[in-house]
gemmi code that builds the backbone of each chain (N, CA, C; Angstrom):
import gemmi

chains = {
    "A": [
        ("MET", (100.180, 72.315, 86.275), (101.196, 72.019, 87.288), (102.468, 72.821, 87.076)),
        ("ASN", (102.614, 73.360, 85.856), (103.809, 74.150, 85.562), (103.845, 75.389, 86.446)),
        ("GLY", (104.958, 75.593, 87.126), (105.047, 76.755, 88.000), (106.353, 76.755, 88.767)),
        ("ILE", (106.434, 77.624, 89.773), (107.664, 77.677, 90.573), (107.369, 77.328, 92.023)),
        ("HIS", (108.370, 76.700, 92.621), (108.305, 76.314, 94.026), (109.505, 76.952, 94.719)),
        ("LEU", (109.206, 77.903, 95.586), (110.237, 78.624, 96.332), (110.379, 77.973, 97.697)),
        ("ILE", (111.583, 77.621, 98.052), (111.875, 76.858, 99.271), (112.914, 77.625, 100.076)),
        ("ALA", (112.654, 77.790, 101.366), (113.625, 78.485, 102.216), (113.749, 77.806, 103.565)),
        ("ASP", (114.980, 77.654, 103.997), (115.277, 77.290, 105.382), (115.837, 78.543, 106.040)),
        ("LEU", (115.133, 79.059, 107.050), (115.437, 80.360, 107.641), (115.978, 80.162, 109.052)),
        ("TYR", (117.077, 80.840, 109.348), (117.783, 80.627, 110.616), (117.784, 81.899, 111.462)),
        ("ARG", (117.530, 81.686, 112.759), (117.612, 82.765, 113.751), (116.786, 83.975, 113.317)),
        ("CYS", (115.495, 83.707, 113.165), (114.589, 84.782, 112.747), (114.438, 85.796, 113.883)),
        ("GLY", (114.649, 87.061, 113.563), (114.585, 88.103, 114.580), (113.397, 89.022, 114.402)),
        ("GLY", (112.483, 88.657, 113.519), (111.353, 89.524, 113.200), (110.202, 89.330, 114.165)),
        ("THR", (109.007, 89.262, 113.620), (107.785, 89.194, 114.403), (107.762, 87.921, 115.229)),
        ("ALA", (108.247, 88.023, 116.472), (108.438, 86.817, 117.280), (107.133, 86.080, 117.499)),
        ("VAL", (106.036, 86.821, 117.617), (104.758, 86.182, 117.892), (104.372, 85.223, 116.771)),
        ("ALA", (104.829, 85.502, 115.553), (104.488, 84.636, 114.420), (105.160, 83.276, 114.535)),
        ("LEU", (106.249, 83.200, 115.297), (106.937, 81.910, 115.453), (106.274, 81.027, 116.509)),
        ("THR", (105.519, 81.659, 117.410), (104.982, 80.890, 118.536), (103.459, 80.816, 118.559)),
        ("GLN", (102.776, 81.709, 117.856), (101.321, 81.792, 117.984), (100.639, 81.414, 116.675)),
        ("ARG", (99.837, 80.372, 116.738), (99.158, 79.863, 115.545), (98.365, 80.954, 114.821)),
        ("ASP", (97.540, 81.689, 115.570), (96.670, 82.662, 114.916), (97.476, 83.728, 114.192)),
        ("ALA", (98.567, 84.173, 114.804), (99.387, 85.219, 114.185), (100.054, 84.710, 112.914)),
        ("LEU", (100.564, 83.499, 112.953), (101.242, 82.961, 111.771), (100.249, 82.685, 110.644)),
        ("GLU", (99.092, 82.140, 111.015), (98.072, 81.867, 109.994), (97.614, 83.169, 109.339)),
        ("ARG", (97.406, 84.195, 110.157), (96.945, 85.477, 109.611), (97.998, 86.067, 108.679)),
        ("LEU", (99.253, 86.026, 109.123), (100.340, 86.529, 108.269), (100.331, 85.821, 106.910)),
        ("CYS", (100.290, 84.510, 106.932), (100.410, 83.744, 105.683), (99.183, 83.919, 104.787)),
        ("VAL", (98.007, 83.827, 105.358), (96.787, 83.951, 104.550), (96.666, 85.365, 103.998)),
        ("ASP", (96.924, 86.366, 104.839), (96.801, 87.754, 104.386), (97.800, 88.067, 103.282)),
        ("GLU", (99.036, 87.583, 103.424), (100.036, 87.871, 102.389), (99.691, 87.176, 101.073)),
        ("CYS", (99.158, 85.970, 101.155), (98.710, 85.299, 99.918), (97.601, 86.109, 99.255)),
        ("ARG", (96.644, 86.526, 100.048), (95.508, 87.264, 99.492), (95.968, 88.609, 98.936)),
        ("ASP", (96.831, 89.303, 99.675), (97.310, 90.608, 99.231), (98.100, 90.506, 97.925)),
        ("ALA", (98.733, 89.352, 97.709), (99.517, 89.163, 96.483), (98.634, 88.805, 95.289)),
        ("GLY", (97.341, 88.594, 95.546), (96.442, 88.246, 94.449), (96.275, 86.753, 94.255)),
        ("LEU", (96.756, 85.967, 95.219), (96.510, 84.531, 95.193), (95.185, 84.229, 95.907)),
        ("THR", (94.746, 82.970, 95.850), (93.392, 82.625, 96.284), (93.420, 81.528, 97.345)),
        ("PRO", (93.463, 81.915, 98.641), (93.388, 80.891, 99.696), (92.028, 80.185, 99.686)),
        ("LEU", (92.072, 78.856, 99.700), (90.854, 78.045, 99.719), (90.648, 77.397, 101.079)),
        ("GLY", (91.711, 77.337, 101.864), (91.632, 76.726, 103.178), (92.973, 76.856, 103.859)),
        ("ALA", (92.979, 76.668, 105.169), (94.234, 76.734, 105.916), (94.126, 75.772, 107.089)),
        ("SER", (95.255, 75.151, 107.424), (95.298, 74.241, 108.561), (96.578, 74.540, 109.339)),
        ("PHE", (96.416, 75.146, 110.504), (97.554, 75.521, 111.345), (97.393, 74.862, 112.704)),
        ("TYR", (98.497, 74.402, 113.242), (98.477, 73.653, 114.497), (99.460, 74.274, 115.486)),
        ("GLN", (98.991, 74.399, 116.733), (99.803, 74.993, 117.798), (100.490, 73.908, 118.609)),
        ("PHE", (101.821, 73.903, 118.611), (102.547, 73.022, 119.528), (102.674, 73.702, 120.888)),
        ("LEU", (102.643, 72.887, 121.939), (102.809, 73.393, 123.307), (104.007, 72.710, 123.949)),
        ("ASP", (104.691, 73.432, 124.845), (105.803, 72.808, 125.561), (105.277, 72.073, 126.802)),
        ("ALA", (106.195, 71.537, 127.579), (105.805, 70.720, 128.731), (105.012, 71.511, 129.763)),
        ("ASP", (105.172, 72.842, 129.743), (104.429, 73.696, 130.673), (103.104, 74.182, 130.093)),
        ("GLY", (102.801, 73.752, 128.861), (101.562, 74.179, 128.233), (101.667, 75.519, 127.540)),
        ("ASP", (102.884, 76.019, 127.404), (103.078, 77.300, 126.714), (103.280, 77.074, 125.213)),
        ("ALA", (102.931, 78.101, 124.444), (103.067, 78.027, 122.993), (104.517, 77.770, 122.606)),
        ("ALA", (104.722, 76.796, 121.697), (106.095, 76.367, 121.401), (106.248, 75.918, 119.957)),
        ("GLY", (105.842, 76.753, 119.046), (106.020, 76.407, 117.643), (104.698, 76.190, 116.946)),
        ("VAL", (104.722, 76.392, 115.638), (103.513, 76.291, 114.826), (103.865, 75.565, 113.535)),
        ("THR", (102.929, 74.758, 113.066), (103.073, 74.130, 111.757), (101.784, 74.370, 110.992)),
        ("GLY", (101.897, 74.722, 109.722), (100.667, 75.040, 109.015), (100.816, 75.092, 107.513)),
        ("THR", (99.673, 75.025, 106.852), (99.625, 75.119, 105.387), (98.440, 75.987, 104.977)),
        ("VAL", (98.620, 76.683, 103.870), (97.521, 77.390, 103.215), (97.315, 76.715, 101.862)),
        ("VAL", (96.128, 76.175, 101.644), (95.796, 75.589, 100.350), (95.308, 76.718, 99.447)),
        ("LEU", (95.947, 76.828, 98.305), (95.632, 77.888, 97.352), (95.005, 77.301, 96.091)),
        ("ALA", (94.169, 78.079, 95.429), (93.725, 77.670, 94.091), (94.932, 77.468, 93.191)),
        ("GLU", (96.018, 78.175, 93.512), (97.231, 78.115, 92.691), (98.258, 77.107, 93.232)),
        ("SER", (98.006, 76.429, 94.302), (98.777, 75.319, 94.887), (98.882, 75.478, 96.411)),
        ("HIS", (100.048, 75.832, 96.993), (100.080, 75.882, 98.450), (101.245, 76.708, 98.997)),
        ("LEU", (101.073, 77.091, 100.257), (102.145, 77.624, 101.106), (102.233, 76.699, 102.315)),
        ("ALA", (103.462, 76.394, 102.749), (103.645, 75.592, 103.962), (104.727, 76.234, 104.814)),
        ("ILE", (104.511, 76.231, 106.136), (105.459, 76.884, 107.031), (105.521, 76.119, 108.351)),
        ("HIS", (106.725, 76.018, 108.901), (106.937, 75.316, 110.164), (107.950, 76.114, 110.972)),
        ("THR", (107.673, 76.306, 112.256), (108.555, 77.132, 113.080), (109.145, 76.347, 114.248)),
        ("TRP", (110.379, 76.681, 114.595), (111.072, 76.135, 115.765), (111.553, 77.335, 116.584)),
        ("PRO", (110.677, 77.897, 117.427), (111.015, 79.160, 118.094), (112.200, 79.047, 119.047)),
        ("GLU", (112.497, 77.837, 119.544), (113.634, 77.700, 120.462), (114.951, 78.068, 119.790)),
        ("SER", (115.000, 77.934, 118.457), (116.207, 78.320, 117.715), (115.948, 79.515, 116.800)),
        ("GLY", (114.676, 79.883, 116.656), (114.317, 80.934, 115.703), (114.331, 80.464, 114.259)),
        ("ASN", (114.323, 79.164, 114.056), (114.373, 78.625, 112.697), (112.974, 78.364, 112.131)),
        ("VAL", (112.881, 78.495, 110.813), (111.593, 78.348, 110.120), (111.866, 77.721, 108.757)),
        ("THR", (110.979, 76.844, 108.315), (111.006, 76.444, 106.902), (109.777, 77.018, 106.218)),
        ("LEU", (109.967, 77.449, 104.979), (108.892, 78.058, 104.198), (108.891, 77.464, 102.796)),
        ("ASP", (107.705, 77.118, 102.308), (107.508, 76.690, 100.915), (106.374, 77.500, 100.312)),
        ("VAL", (106.592, 78.013, 99.129), (105.522, 78.648, 98.357), (105.577, 78.055, 96.947)),
        ("TYR", (104.558, 77.283, 96.614), (104.485, 76.696, 95.267), (103.227, 77.213, 94.590)),
        ("VAL", (103.390, 77.832, 93.444), (102.229, 78.273, 92.667), (102.373, 77.748, 91.243)),
        ("CYS", (101.267, 77.236, 90.727), (101.248, 76.807, 89.332), (100.716, 77.962, 88.486)),
        ("ASN", (100.965, 77.840, 87.202), (100.591, 78.897, 86.255), (99.508, 78.400, 85.302)),
        ("PHE", (98.523, 77.715, 85.868), (97.513, 77.054, 85.047), (96.730, 78.049, 84.192)),
        ("SER", (96.217, 79.115, 84.820), (95.377, 80.052, 84.079), (96.082, 81.382, 83.808)),
        ("ARG", (97.212, 81.601, 84.484), (97.990, 82.833, 84.307), (99.354, 82.613, 84.962)),
        ("ASP", (100.305, 83.470, 84.648), (101.628, 83.367, 85.255), (101.581, 83.977, 86.658)),
        ("ASN", (101.702, 83.119, 87.670), (101.639, 83.567, 89.065), (103.012, 83.711, 89.718)),
        ("SER", (104.062, 83.646, 88.927), (105.414, 83.640, 89.498), (105.683, 84.887, 90.331)),
        ("ASP", (105.307, 86.048, 89.826), (105.560, 87.278, 90.579), (104.768, 87.301, 91.876)),
        ("ARG", (103.568, 86.753, 91.850), (102.756, 86.692, 93.072), (103.429, 85.790, 94.108)),
        ("ALA", (103.967, 84.673, 93.645), (104.674, 83.775, 94.573), (105.879, 84.476, 95.184)),
        ("ARG", (106.642, 85.159, 94.354), (107.841, 85.842, 94.864), (107.457, 86.945, 95.851)),
        ("HIS", (106.328, 87.586, 95.602), (105.863, 88.651, 96.496), (105.529, 88.082, 97.875)),
        ("VAL", (104.751, 87.006, 97.909), (104.390, 86.388, 99.198), (105.647, 85.940, 99.940)),
        ("TYR", (106.489, 85.257, 99.212), (107.733, 84.717, 99.788), (108.565, 85.836, 100.410)),
        ("ARG", (108.722, 86.916, 99.665), (109.545, 88.037, 100.139), (108.909, 88.694, 101.354)),
        ("ARG", (107.568, 88.839, 101.329), (106.868, 89.485, 102.437), (106.984, 88.666, 103.719)),
        ("VAL", (106.886, 87.346, 103.608), (107.019, 86.510, 104.806), (108.454, 86.580, 105.331)),
        ("LEU", (109.426, 86.556, 104.439), (110.823, 86.710, 104.886), (111.047, 88.066, 105.538)),
        ("ASP", (110.439, 89.099, 104.979), (110.571, 90.437, 105.569), (109.999, 90.468, 106.985)),
        ("ALA", (108.903, 89.744, 107.193), (108.286, 89.722, 108.523), (109.144, 88.944, 109.514)),
        ("LEU", (109.787, 87.882, 109.051), (110.516, 86.998, 109.967), (111.967, 87.435, 110.188)),
        ("GLN", (112.527, 88.128, 109.211), (113.901, 88.659, 109.318), (114.926, 87.619, 109.776)),
        ("PRO", (115.157, 86.605, 108.978), (116.181, 85.625, 109.337), (117.580, 86.225, 109.242)),
        ("GLU", (118.466, 85.744, 110.123), (119.879, 86.147, 110.010), (120.551, 85.425, 108.863)),
        ("ASP", (120.063, 84.236, 108.554), (120.662, 83.437, 107.492), (119.547, 82.664, 106.794)),
        ("ALA", (119.748, 82.365, 105.527), (118.725, 81.631, 104.778), (119.393, 80.757, 103.732)),
        ("VAL", (118.874, 79.555, 103.586), (119.265, 78.683, 102.479), (118.042, 78.557, 101.585)),
        ("GLU", (118.189, 78.950, 100.333), (117.032, 79.053, 99.450), (117.205, 78.178, 98.211)),
        ("TYR", (116.099, 77.605, 97.772), (116.072, 76.808, 96.556), (114.883, 77.276, 95.713)),
        ("GLU", (115.001, 77.078, 94.425), (113.862, 77.341, 93.541), (113.753, 76.154, 92.593)),
        ("VAL", (112.613, 75.508, 92.624), (112.388, 74.325, 91.794), (111.320, 74.659, 90.750)),
        ("VAL", (111.619, 74.419, 89.494), (110.617, 74.557, 88.440), (109.784, 73.287, 88.434)),
        ("ARG", (108.494, 73.422, 88.701), (107.603, 72.257, 88.738), (106.921, 72.079, 87.392)),
        ("GLY", (106.646, 70.835, 87.055), (105.903, 70.539, 85.828), (106.680, 70.858, 84.571)),
        ("SER", (107.992, 70.668, 84.630), (108.834, 71.104, 83.514), (108.550, 70.334, 82.223)),
        ("LEU", (107.930, 69.171, 82.341), (107.632, 68.368, 81.143), (106.208, 68.575, 80.625)),
        ("SER", (105.467, 69.457, 81.292), (104.027, 69.503, 81.029), (103.611, 70.574, 80.052)),
        ("GLY", (104.516, 71.334, 79.503), (104.100, 72.449, 78.661), (103.396, 73.488, 79.502)),
        ("GLU", (102.267, 73.953, 79.042), (101.570, 75.036, 79.754), (100.573, 74.535, 80.778)),
        ("ASN", (100.353, 73.245, 80.834), (99.366, 72.697, 81.766), (99.804, 72.954, 83.210)),
    ],
    "B": [
        ("MET", (114.112, 71.252, 112.235), (113.828, 71.502, 110.816), (114.645, 70.597, 109.917)),
        ("ASN", (115.689, 69.981, 110.480), (116.524, 69.094, 109.687), (115.714, 67.884, 109.226)),
        ("GLY", (115.731, 67.652, 107.921), (114.966, 66.522, 107.418), (115.041, 66.439, 105.908)),
        ("ILE", (114.188, 65.607, 105.324), (114.183, 65.480, 103.869), (112.846, 65.913, 103.295)),
        ("HIS", (112.950, 66.489, 102.101), (111.769, 66.944, 101.368), (111.795, 66.243, 100.018)),
        ("LEU", (110.838, 65.355, 99.826), (110.722, 64.586, 98.587), (109.714, 65.273, 97.684)),
        ("ILE", (110.114, 65.546, 96.476), (109.319, 66.333, 95.532), (109.157, 65.524, 94.255)),
        ("ALA", (107.913, 65.433, 93.755), (107.690, 64.706, 92.504), (106.680, 65.428, 91.632)),
        ("ASP", (107.002, 65.495, 90.353), (106.036, 65.896, 89.331), (105.707, 64.632, 88.556)),
        ("LEU", (104.445, 64.229, 88.601), (104.014, 62.927, 88.081), (103.149, 63.137, 86.840)),
        ("TYR", (103.446, 62.397, 85.795), (102.790, 62.609, 84.498), (101.984, 61.380, 84.088)),
        ("ARG", (100.785, 61.660, 83.580), (99.921, 60.620, 83.011), (99.727, 59.466, 84.000)),
        ("CYS", (99.175, 59.825, 85.140), (98.939, 58.812, 86.168), (97.829, 57.871, 85.711)),
        ("GLY", (98.116, 56.576, 85.754), (97.149, 55.590, 85.296), (96.571, 54.763, 86.422)),
        ("GLY", (96.829, 55.160, 87.644), (96.413, 54.382, 88.806), (94.994, 54.701, 89.223)),
        ("THR", (94.798, 54.832, 90.509), (93.478, 55.031, 91.099), (92.878, 56.344, 90.602)),
        ("ALA", (92.090, 56.249, 89.514), (91.611, 57.466, 88.863), (90.777, 58.319, 89.807)),
        ("VAL", (90.030, 57.668, 90.692), (89.153, 58.421, 91.581), (89.958, 59.360, 92.478)),
        ("ALA", (91.194, 58.992, 92.775), (92.021, 59.830, 93.648), (92.415, 61.137, 92.965)),
        ("LEU", (92.381, 61.166, 91.636), (92.730, 62.395, 90.919), (91.562, 63.371, 90.860)),
        ("THR", (90.345, 62.855, 91.011), (89.175, 63.711, 90.813), (88.335, 63.908, 92.064)),
        ("GLN", (88.469, 63.044, 93.061), (87.545, 63.078, 94.200), (88.290, 63.454, 95.474)),
        ("ARG", (87.893, 64.560, 96.057), (88.558, 65.061, 97.260), (88.634, 64.012, 98.369)),
        ("ASP", (87.503, 63.381, 98.654), (87.486, 62.449, 99.788), (88.448, 61.288, 99.569)),
        ("ALA", (88.496, 60.793, 98.326), (89.377, 59.652, 98.036), (90.844, 60.054, 98.170)),
        ("LEU", (91.181, 61.231, 97.670), (92.583, 61.657, 97.736), (92.997, 61.963, 99.175)),
        ("GLU", (92.103, 62.617, 99.907), (92.416, 62.923, 101.308), (92.605, 61.630, 102.105)),
        ("ARG", (91.719, 60.664, 101.877), (91.816, 59.396, 102.609), (93.131, 58.690, 102.278)),
        ("LEU", (93.453, 58.652, 100.978), (94.721, 58.026, 100.567), (95.905, 58.665, 101.302)),
        ("CYS", (95.962, 59.975, 101.275), (97.131, 60.671, 101.826), (97.200, 60.555, 103.348)),
        ("VAL", (96.079, 60.783, 104.007), (96.075, 60.712, 105.478), (96.360, 59.291, 105.942)),
        ("ASP", (95.720, 58.322, 105.296), (95.918, 56.929, 105.716), (97.361, 56.489, 105.504)),
        ("GLU", (97.953, 56.882, 104.371), (99.341, 56.460, 104.123), (100.297, 57.125, 105.112)),
        ("CYS", (100.039, 58.368, 105.467), (100.875, 59.016, 106.489), (100.767, 58.271, 107.813)),
        ("ARG", (99.538, 57.980, 108.188), (99.319, 57.303, 109.478), (99.925, 55.896, 109.456)),
        ("ASP", (99.725, 55.182, 108.356), (100.256, 53.814, 108.257), (101.786, 53.801, 108.316)),
        ("ALA", (102.402, 54.884, 107.864), (103.867, 54.962, 107.883), (104.402, 55.330, 109.261)),
        ("GLY", (103.508, 55.665, 110.188), (103.949, 56.026, 111.524), (104.128, 57.520, 111.703)),
        ("LEU", (103.666, 58.309, 110.726), (103.674, 59.767, 110.887), (102.382, 60.197, 111.588)),
        ("THR", (102.286, 61.480, 111.935), (101.215, 61.957, 112.804), (100.429, 63.086, 112.152)),
        ("PRO", (99.342, 62.759, 111.420), (98.509, 63.826, 110.852), (97.828, 64.639, 111.962)),
        ("LEU", (97.948, 65.962, 111.861), (97.320, 66.866, 112.830), (96.136, 67.592, 112.228)),
        ("GLY", (96.062, 67.595, 110.910), (94.971, 68.261, 110.219), (95.128, 68.059, 108.729)),
        ("ALA", (94.058, 68.300, 107.987), (94.116, 68.173, 106.533), (93.167, 69.187, 105.935)),
        ("SER", (93.561, 69.722, 104.792), (92.707, 70.679, 104.087), (92.729, 70.299, 102.610)),
        ("PHE", (91.619, 69.759, 102.127), (91.523, 69.331, 100.726), (90.351, 70.058, 100.076)),
        ("TYR", (90.548, 70.454, 98.835), (89.541, 71.259, 98.128), (89.210, 70.602, 96.793)),
        ("GLN", (87.909, 70.560, 96.506), (87.417, 69.951, 95.263), (87.201, 71.013, 94.194)),
        ("PHE", (87.922, 70.914, 93.095), (87.633, 71.772, 91.949), (86.517, 71.145, 91.115)),
        ("LEU", (85.684, 72.003, 90.517), (84.598, 71.541, 89.644), (84.786, 72.137, 88.255)),
        ("ASP", (84.349, 71.411, 87.232), (84.425, 71.969, 85.880), (83.169, 72.800, 85.592)),
        ("ALA", (83.055, 73.287, 84.370), (81.949, 74.187, 84.021), (80.586, 73.500, 84.149)),
        ("ASP", (80.584, 72.173, 84.096), (79.333, 71.416, 84.231), (79.053, 71.013, 85.675)),
        ("GLY", (79.939, 71.428, 86.577), (79.758, 71.082, 87.986), (80.289, 69.711, 88.344)),
        ("ASP", (81.028, 69.095, 87.432), (81.596, 67.772, 87.716), (82.980, 67.908, 88.365)),
        ("ALA", (83.356, 66.896, 89.126), (84.653, 66.891, 89.810), (85.785, 67.015, 88.800)),
        ("ALA", (86.721, 67.918, 89.092), (87.747, 68.243, 88.099), (89.069, 68.610, 88.742)),
        ("GLY", (89.545, 67.783, 89.629), (90.840, 68.049, 90.244), (90.710, 68.336, 91.721)),
        ("VAL", (91.795, 68.087, 92.423), (91.818, 68.250, 93.871), (93.137, 68.892, 94.259)),
        ("THR", (93.101, 69.733, 95.259), (94.311, 70.300, 95.833), (94.223, 70.132, 97.340)),
        ("GLY", (95.323, 69.724, 97.965), (95.216, 69.475, 99.392), (96.540, 69.348, 100.100)),
        ("THR", (96.462, 69.464, 101.415), (97.638, 69.309, 102.271), (97.268, 68.519, 103.524)),
        ("VAL", (98.227, 67.772, 104.016), (98.125, 67.133, 105.327), (99.191, 67.763, 106.207)),
        ("VAL", (98.757, 68.387, 107.294), (99.700, 68.944, 108.265), (100.096, 67.825, 109.219)),
        ("LEU", (101.392, 67.616, 109.321), (101.930, 66.537, 110.153), (102.682, 67.120, 111.350)),
        ("ALA", (102.715, 66.376, 112.442), (103.615, 66.762, 113.529), (105.043, 66.831, 113.016)),
        ("GLU", (105.316, 66.040, 111.955), (106.672, 65.969, 111.395), (106.868, 66.917, 110.203)),
        ("SER", (105.887, 67.659, 109.797), (105.908, 68.728, 108.783), (104.692, 68.628, 107.858)),
        ("HIS", (104.812, 68.220, 106.580), (103.614, 68.223, 105.749), (103.725, 67.333, 104.515)),
        ("LEU", (102.556, 67.008, 103.985), (102.396, 66.434, 102.646), (101.512, 67.401, 101.867)),
        ("ALA", (101.844, 67.626, 100.582), (101.001, 68.466, 99.729), (100.828, 67.772, 98.391)),
        ("ILE", (99.619, 67.841, 97.835), (99.335, 67.154, 96.578), (98.333, 67.968, 95.763)),
        ("HIS", (98.547, 68.003, 94.462), (97.656, 68.738, 93.552), (97.480, 67.886, 92.310)),
        ("THR", (96.241, 67.778, 91.819), (95.968, 66.916, 90.664), (95.386, 67.708, 89.503)),
        ("TRP", (95.741, 67.283, 88.300), (95.190, 67.819, 87.052), (94.678, 66.626, 86.252)),
        ("PRO", (93.453, 66.179, 86.555), (92.985, 64.921, 85.947), (92.849, 64.983, 84.429)),
        ("GLU", (92.690, 66.179, 83.865), (92.553, 66.267, 82.404), (93.806, 65.770, 81.692)),
        ("SER", (94.948, 65.852, 82.370), (96.194, 65.333, 81.798), (96.729, 64.129, 82.582)),
        ("GLY", (96.128, 63.861, 83.728), (96.637, 62.794, 84.594), (97.881, 63.195, 85.363)),
        ("ASN", (98.147, 64.487, 85.433), (99.354, 64.956, 86.107), (99.084, 65.296, 87.571)),
        ("VAL", (100.117, 65.123, 88.397), (100.006, 65.338, 89.840), (101.337, 65.881, 90.337)),
        ("THR", (101.298, 66.812, 91.285), (102.518, 67.150, 92.019), (102.375, 66.655, 93.454)),
        ("LEU", (103.466, 66.142, 93.984), (103.484, 65.593, 95.343), (104.695, 66.123, 96.088)),
        ("ASP", (104.491, 66.546, 97.332), (105.570, 66.932, 98.244), (105.387, 66.184, 99.553)),
        ("VAL", (106.454, 65.601, 100.044), (106.463, 65.026, 101.394), (107.707, 65.555, 102.100)),
        ("TYR", (107.471, 66.387, 103.114), (108.600, 66.925, 103.892), (108.434, 66.474, 105.327)),
        ("VAL", (109.441, 65.800, 105.854), (109.420, 65.420, 107.269), (110.719, 65.861, 107.925)),
        ("CYS", (110.587, 66.433, 109.092), (111.761, 66.806, 109.859), (112.098, 65.671, 110.826)),
        ("ASN", (113.301, 65.706, 111.312), (113.808, 64.645, 112.190), (114.044, 65.181, 113.599)),
        ("PHE", (113.074, 65.967, 114.081), (113.260, 66.676, 115.347), (113.458, 65.710, 116.508)),
        ("SER", (112.576, 64.728, 116.627), (112.655, 63.827, 117.778), (113.158, 62.439, 117.403)),
        ("ARG", (113.203, 62.158, 116.076), (113.685, 60.856, 115.595), (113.908, 60.989, 114.097)),
        ("ASP", (114.613, 60.048, 113.503), (114.846, 60.072, 112.061), (113.598, 59.528, 111.353)),
        ("ASN", (112.887, 60.419, 110.662), (111.662, 60.035, 109.959), (111.868, 59.811, 108.461)),
        ("SER", (113.106, 59.759, 108.028), (113.362, 59.683, 106.581), (112.717, 58.455, 105.949)),
        ("ASP", (112.843, 57.308, 106.596), (112.256, 56.096, 106.014), (110.742, 56.194, 105.959)),
        ("ARG", (110.139, 56.845, 106.960), (108.688, 57.021, 106.952), (108.264, 57.910, 105.782)),
        ("ALA", (109.032, 58.955, 105.540), (108.714, 59.834, 104.399), (108.820, 59.065, 103.090)),
        ("ARG", (109.867, 58.296, 102.944), (110.038, 57.525, 101.692), (108.922, 56.504, 101.514)),
        ("HIS", (108.475, 55.946, 102.629), (107.392, 54.965, 102.561), (106.104, 55.612, 102.060)),
        ("VAL", (105.725, 56.740, 102.639), (104.511, 57.441, 102.201), (104.622, 57.823, 100.730)),
        ("TYR", (105.733, 58.409, 100.394), (105.985, 58.873, 99.018), (105.835, 57.716, 98.037)),
        ("ARG", (106.444, 56.588, 98.358), (106.403, 55.435, 97.465), (104.992, 54.870, 97.360)),
        ("ARG", (104.278, 54.854, 98.464), (102.914, 54.313, 98.470), (101.980, 55.181, 97.639)),
        ("VAL", (102.135, 56.489, 97.727), (101.267, 57.367, 96.926), (101.613, 57.199, 95.445)),
        ("LEU", (102.900, 57.109, 95.119), (103.268, 56.869, 93.714), (102.735, 55.522, 93.228)),
        ("ASP", (102.786, 54.518, 94.088), (102.260, 53.201, 93.698), (100.765, 53.282, 93.401)),
        ("ALA", (100.041, 54.098, 94.170), (98.602, 54.230, 93.950), (98.309, 54.981, 92.661)),
        ("LEU", (99.124, 55.949, 92.345), (98.834, 56.815, 91.187), (99.422, 56.269, 89.888)),
        ("GLN", (100.486, 55.500, 89.974), (101.096, 54.866, 88.800), (101.366, 55.834, 87.643)),
        ("PRO", (102.243, 56.785, 87.835), (102.582, 57.712, 86.748), (103.386, 56.997, 85.658)),
        ("GLU", (103.175, 57.432, 84.412), (104.005, 56.912, 83.315), (105.393, 57.534, 83.362)),
        ("ASP", (105.471, 58.741, 83.873), (106.747, 59.445, 83.934), (106.780, 60.267, 85.221)),
        ("ALA", (107.968, 60.499, 85.745), (108.098, 61.282, 86.973), (109.402, 62.052, 86.963)),
        ("VAL", (109.334, 63.285, 87.433), (110.541, 64.071, 87.680), (110.622, 64.258, 89.188)),
        ("GLU", (111.715, 63.811, 89.771), (111.805, 63.756, 91.228), (113.008, 64.553, 91.735)),
        ("TYR", (112.812, 65.192, 92.864), (113.877, 65.936, 93.523), (113.891, 65.532, 94.992)),
        ("GLU", (115.058, 65.666, 95.599), (115.157, 65.459, 97.044), (115.973, 66.618, 97.616)),
        ("VAL", (115.367, 67.345, 98.520), (116.026, 68.504, 99.113), (116.280, 68.216, 100.590)),
        ("VAL", (117.511, 68.384, 101.019), (117.819, 68.274, 102.449), (117.464, 69.606, 103.087)),
        ("ARG", (116.527, 69.574, 104.017), (116.103, 70.797, 104.697), (116.878, 70.969, 105.998)),
        ("GLY", (117.109, 72.230, 106.347), (117.746, 72.534, 107.632), (119.181, 72.097, 107.707)),
        ("SER", (119.876, 72.191, 106.566), (121.234, 71.642, 106.500), (122.208, 72.375, 107.412)),
        ("LEU", (121.877, 73.587, 107.820), (122.771, 74.368, 108.695), (122.391, 74.244, 110.167)),
        ("SER", (121.367, 73.456, 110.468), (120.787, 73.517, 111.808), (121.293, 72.448, 112.753)),
        ("GLY", (122.195, 71.572, 112.321), (122.580, 70.478, 113.179), (121.404, 69.537, 113.354)),
        ("GLU", (121.150, 69.144, 114.570), (120.092, 68.149, 114.805), (118.729, 68.773, 115.049)),
        ("ASN", (118.653, 70.069, 115.145), (117.374, 70.732, 115.430), (116.389, 70.502, 114.290)),
    ],
}
model = gemmi.Model(1)
for chain_id, residues in chains.items():
    chain = gemmi.Chain(chain_id)
    for i, (resn, *xyz) in enumerate(residues, 1):
        res = gemmi.Residue()
        res.name, res.seqid = resn, gemmi.SeqId(i, " ")
        for name, pos in zip(("N", "CA", "C"), xyz):
            atom = gemmi.Atom()
            atom.name, atom.element = name, gemmi.Element(name[0])
            atom.pos, atom.b_iso = gemmi.Position(*pos), 0.0
            res.add_atom(atom)
        chain.add_residue(res)
    model.add_chain(chain)
structure = gemmi.Structure()
structure.add_model(model)
structure.setup_entities()
């Protein structure tokens, strides 16, 4: 369980707009970036919100990783997004891989402003 | 995106042992507690880890909610678990619902020790 959890609240994202509104695009971005970073996606669950007219209006989703998870939620009406990337270091140190995914998703979304936190998980567990 | 994110690292859980090792039991616990709290599960992705003998050896999973997500990972060899419950308050204040789910899962797992964090998400977003 020992590892890092990167947390971001992203405001007025000006990047890949389709990723904020289209489930398939956001899922592909997140899964591909996890895989490219050397993490191991085991499953993904992404849901498409629709507005009153039936148009795409936000996405919520998670990627389950062998190393823990990524979670992302979008509010395209404001361009805001929340992002979580938590990886444990059970069999190896995955911290750099987590930072890589996190940075790549931020690069794609290009927020004007971000509030970021980093939480050390499993701080009492030693190497487990 | 404005809401609360409850984070726990749980040590030496002595509660429902089957929930630490069996995917179906853990998924049912998490989905049912979300639903019972009045949250809205939209999907779930839970994965069963196996040990070298092919026996159940930990679970990793997420519940995607209309209100954001729950994520949980277990290490039954030590009884350790990480839990995240993040709910946004887009259409109503869901904070009490998040605390209810969080408390119910902790009650089921009965950790001997816990390190807990609470992160206010979307602090710059007003009511969005």
